[in-house]
C-alpha angles and dihedrals in degrees: 000000000000091000089055091048094050092049090053091045089056088056091047091057110179094359124102108251118229101201113196115229112167109299095350140072106222128202125198141192116356091350089062092050092051094045094046091054096045095042096037093230131141118281112213134162137242125199122314138286117197089350093304125107112255113238111231141177134163146193129211115260093227092059098033094115093068092051091046090053091055093048093049091049088052090057098258127138120214134206116205115215112192134180107265097190137036123251088250091055090048091052092048089050099049114354137273096308097047114128115241109252117249132188138177104264098178145000116226112210135161094259099042103057122129102159113113092224093055098048132076107237095217099043130071116234105220127190114195134190123198133185142152126248119179095334095314125105117228118204125191119184132182138173098208092191087072102016098236110151127189131185128195143163127217143165117272092252090055097054093093092052092049093051091044089055092050094047090207117197090206131023127198122202139168115274118257093019108144093204094054114131117256116269095017127146112247121223132182114284092235089069090065099061116128091223089051091050093049092049093048093050091050091049094048094051098034096237135130095216135028094213091104090062097048141268116309127190124225091255091053092049092048091053090047089053091053092048097049091042090055092047089051089050097050092042091049092233097326114107123206126229109304118180120202110289121257120213113224108220118222115245096024094100134048111262118232126170125221094262092053093050091049096048093047091048092220101165102003133026124234087270090064096247135106091245111099093017129123093248091055091052092048104037114106095147116135096206132059091231090055092050091051092050091048090054089051091051092051092047093053112029115191128253096193110094093205092056091045092052092048090058092043092049092059093043091049092050092053091042091057094050109053094172093056090043090054092050092049093049091049090056093044092049091063093051122112118223097273095179096054093041088055090048092056093046094050092044090057093248096100127126134203086262090059090054088049090052090053090050094049096040095050091046091053090047088058090049090052090048091056092047093052095038089063092062114097095195096061116151118235095251090058092051088058092052098046099076090058090059094065139041098082098095096119093048093047090049091049093050092044090056096040103044133060114243093258109027117200125248092236123059099188093088095045122213097126101099110089122242112259096031095094119022092197091054091048090054092050089051090049091052091047091049093048091049091055090052087049090054090055090049090050091052091054091046093051091050091054094046096048099031089228106134091185093060112124136180109224138175137213137165095258106043099024111208117000141161117246128193133170112270093247090063097043095098092069091060094040093068112114093236096044095098092233127113120212113239111164141358118216131186095269103005143048125217127215142177132216134196096242091048091049091052093049091046090053091051091050093048093046096047092041093050092047092048092050090049090049092050091048090053090050091049092054090049092050091048089052091058091053093047091052090052096040098118094048091047091049090051089053091050090051092050092050090050092051092051090048091052092050092048091046092050090049091049092051091048093051091045094053102032092246125174133238104245126225113223116201137171096238117101096249139117117200114173123167119196095356120185137188106246096209097043092044091053091048092050092046090055087059094045094252129132126238116229108230122214138193127236123192118177122172137162091270093045106029103137121059117193106205125195135172140106128318112265087027093113104261095129092043090052092050094048096043093058091048090050092048089054090048094048093048094051090044086062104256141112117270135226098254142088092245133353134189110184122196105214111269119209096185131019119205127187124182099175117143126339141206138200117281096204093168089065095036096250127140123214091262092048091051089050093050093047090052092045091049090054091053094049091048098047112025116108136188088271094053129100117218131188118191124184123193099335110194099021095122098070139043119317094250094045092045094049092047092050094045090049093050094045092050091049092049094049089047101044107022108028091028089198127157102261142178109202119189118194146158094211103106088188089072088072086081088070088077087071094059104026109068095193095049122096132185125239137162142190110248125243135163135198112226121185091336095314127107117236113198110206097185089215124132117227135176122259134043123306113264094215142346101244088209095147092048090052090049089053090050089051092056101257106163114266095239090056092049090047091050090048088053091056091048090049092051091053092047093049092048091050091046092052091049099045105018090234123128095226102031119130098044091116091069096054112117091219092065098036096092093048092048091049092050090050091051092051092054091049092050093051091052091046092052093050093047092049090054095055126106097210095184090059094055121102117220090255092051092047091053092048090048091052091055090049093050091049092051090049092050090052090053 
């Protein structure tokens, strides 16, 4: 057995091997140690290998999904090794002691999950493949739980932004590629050939040309080859649901780099969870598919005004009719996840319950179609979606006749084909039912004949049906003429067989086996109908998700009093009463009110320099305007009284930073890398928010960098920009930059306390209020008092000399150190003045130099 295990482990490579033994998946050696630690299960041992006990642990097969989910979340990959023949087949092949053959039937990885229990309902599970072809990066992405596949090409410096947008849970790349993303899975280079990718796509979709799907570059096809090759590898030759690929056109979506997405907390907060993110504050979808589509919309806002207005038109229509919106959401709320049920069915991992979900989901889609079709005021975008909600009548009717109302999740026990669908199956069930009643009658008969009231007819997987009596009554059945045959003696009971029981048991087994085989055949036939209609079903699922997103956006807008934005081509940004959706929701939960602010950027006033105290709301103001732009171009209402958004091609956010120790970068280095990307890529159609540029280095360096960056954004990039800073000196830029204006967040000191008003006003900030903020934050009073004395000295020196750091020489704290330094310098000077240098030999001069150095070092 261990030889078989080791051979399979070699195939599994770096994956944990789940080795099927009876009702358990067992793990051995280092795999067992890793699994035991991650799963918090007992680590035991079994036999020896090389004279050392073999570590071992296991999980029950019936509950393996839960353990798999924990392993995948911990970053593990798992290979499933199942028995591929029965014990009878093994005996026939090689004798009674022949080991049952096992083989790896599937690899379970983060990006290739389809099981409902392993997936998050409201989050897409994207697998991506990347490679380079002639200086261009090809990216292929697929959520195999729904089959959607997307191909794109980008420049090498845009690969990180593309992968950040996709949010892939697993990335595949060619081996030995020095530009491969961190943590990716490496695959042979031959998998990433463009010819290979084209051939694989044609084979998957049964076509001779890909022209009907769109135009794909060589880089796209190469990435597609790597993706499909990996799916073929992990599925051991069985591919999941793959819909026709869609080519993502460059320039049709707002570009955002990884740093921008992280700082705006679009899909996850800084804590790495959905809680506190933009999508959590926006999401009012009632289906998992809708929530996943909303996340996709927020990740890739549009840059085509026609497409944006089509989304807004549907949202606005639902927003203005709350009764209809409520009815639609009630229907949607009862829907199963049609897309993921289809994904499991096509991948060969479906269950009768999945077929039932297709039946119920498609039936409800038709109901929704009829409800909306009756409306005479339908907007054009809805008319385009309606045809996708119907057309499945024959399939729904078939499934309604064939399946019981609530099909089980397991098909091995049968019971999912409805009565009346198959007369032969009904007869087999009748025979089986009658036989079981006959068993009960036999039990009563045997009790009367033997006079043993405790006699029972039982069943187990080894003996089948048998008669069991307490040991003290066994002699009555042991008699030669009793009609019973002894089978087994237990500690307190004896088991027997009888001819009539054997005949009834045979009839039960035969009818039961035939009925299970019949149901299995029906299941395969029903699956075939779904597979043949997979693209039409997927289109229906996508239409339902789009309607859910529109209804959810309308619900959120009505709930928060949000405004319908106006998106124009001019480089402007006019927001009245703008709010931050996440912060506003957090304040509302505490019964507090968010202070709204206006933002008006135009070609003649495109860069706002914003000062004011920390905690005054500068960062919130910057982020809220970026999020309003994002929400508008994603096709939703925005948290403002009014909003006119000039189309943004790229959104940049440099707000906050942290060390990236894994890549050897300090906070300041990270900030400079992000700033460099902005200066290199921002255009006149971009929107940039910058917060405290230059704060990670010395005052002079930081001021100089902030000054130069502001000038570059203003005069070279010419982007719309909100620039928050504590450097009051930057206010002088208003004298030389004609499209720069000064603003500040208001604050007041009242009876020694700082009152933060969170209001934006025109003009420069009068002071920083840093000490008052420190006091609010709980810095001890003696420290704040000492800081006040240092500040007074600095400001006096600055007023006298015009220098930022002048006056430090008068601080008492540094006086003793300065005096000691002067004394050392005087002693050296006196000794040097007393030397006759011309009289020194080279050796004496060298010795003297060592002495002077030692004296200088104290």
